[in-house]
C-alpha positions in Angstrom: -9.6 5.2 4.9 -9.1 3.1 1.8 -7.1 4.7 -1.0 -6.7 3.5 -4.5 -4.0 3.8 -7.2 -5.1 2.9 -10.7 -2.9 2.7 -13.7 -4.3 3.6 -17.1 -3.5 1.2 -19.9 -2.5 -1.5 -17.4 -4.7 -4.1 -19.0 -2.9 -3.8 -22.3 0.5 -3.9 -20.6 -0.5 -7.0 -18.7 -1.7 -8.7 -21.8 1.7 -8.2 -23.4 3.5 -9.3 -20.3 1.3 -12.4 -20.0 2.0 -13.3 -23.6 5.7 -12.8 -23.0 6.2 -14.3 -19.6 3.3 -16.8 -19.4 3.0 -18.1 -15.8 5.7 -15.6 -14.7 3.3 -12.7 -15.3 1.2 -13.6 -12.2 4.4 -13.6 -10.0 5.4 -10.2 -11.5 2.0 -8.7 -10.8 2.1 -9.9 -7.2 5.6 -8.7 -6.6 4.9 -5.3 -8.1 1.8 -4.8 -6.0 3.5 -5.8 -2.8 6.5 -3.6 -3.5 4.2 -0.7 -4.3 2.4 -1.4 -1.0 5.8 -1.3 0.8 6.3 2.3 -0.4 3.0 3.2 1.3 3.9 1.2 4.4 7.3 2.9 4.8 5.6 6.4 4.5 3.1 5.4 7.2 5.8 4.1 9.5 7.8 7.3 9.1 4.8 9.7 9.8 2.9 7.9 12.5 3.1 9.4 16.0 4.9 7.2 18.5 4.4 7.4 22.3 7.0 6.8 25.0 4.9 4.0 26.5 6.5 0.6 26.4 4.2 -1.5 24.2 3.8 -2.5 20.6 3.6 0.7 18.6 1.5 1.2 15.5 4.7 2.0 13.6 6.0 -1.5 14.3 2.8 -3.2 13.2 2.2 -1.6 9.8 1.9 -4.4 7.3 1.3 -5.0 3.6 -1.2 -7.8 3.0 -0.9 -10.6 0.4 -2.4 -9.8 -3.0 -6.2 -9.9 -2.9 -8.7 -9.8 -5.7 -12.2 -8.1 -5.8 -14.3 -7.9 -9.0 -11.2 -8.9 -11.0 -9.1 -6.1 -9.6 -6.0 -7.1 -7.6 -4.8 -5.0 -4.7 -2.9 -5.1 -1.4 -4.1 -3.6 1.9 -1.6 -1.4 3.8 -1.9 -0.4 7.4 -1.7 -1.4 11.0 -2.2 -5.0 11.9 -4.8 -6.5 14.3 -2.7 -5.9 17.3 -2.7 -2.1 16.9 -5.3 -1.4 14.3 -8.0 -0.6 16.9 -5.8 2.3 18.1 -5.0 3.7 14.6 -8.4 5.4 14.1 -7.8 7.4 17.3 -4.7 8.9 15.7 -6.2 9.3 12.2 -9.4 11.0 13.3 -8.8 12.2 16.8 -11.1 11.8 19.8 -13.0 14.2 22.0 -9.9 14.5 24.2 -7.2 14.4 21.5 -6.8 16.2 18.1 -6.3 14.1 15.0 -2.7 13.2 14.0 -3.4 11.6 10.7 -0.8 9.4 9.1 -2.7 7.0 6.8 -4.4 9.4 4.4 -1.5 11.9 4.2 1.0 9.1 3.5 -1.2 7.8 0.7 -1.8 11.2 -0.8 2.0 12.0 -0.7 3.1 8.7 -2.2 0.4 7.7 -4.7 2.1 9.3 -7.7 5.4 7.7 -6.7 3.8 4.3 -6.4 2.0 4.7 -9.7 5.3 5.6 -11.4 7.1 2.7 -9.7 4.5 0.2 -10.8 4.3 1.5 -14.3 8.1 1.3 -14.6 8.2 -2.3 -13.3 5.6 -3.4 -15.8 7.2 -1.5 -18.7 10.6 -3.1 -17.8 8.9 -6.5 -18.0 7.7 -5.8 -21.5 11.2 -5.1 -22.9 
């Protein structure tokens, strides 16, 4: 279920930002990634199905992780936390008794361009 937003030319932008901001560049990168993740999280919260059962709903457990790094690429994970994550795949893919009610992939697909524009704008603003 993992999606990915990649910005072209971001390495050059970050080099300029690092030169301009020094240690502040790392803070800006993390802030921008987390805020971009929050856009995805808000879309997931808005579109996930909610039952009338009195328990912790997936909607109330959608989180944005801290910034992680893999092979030099930084990212955040967005989705249900441990308390409700085990239930999310039932909605996303359905079961033999229930049709799928996907919310993760559609939210990502609908918001990825918005997130890319937001992150590019934040980084461009830091260069000026």
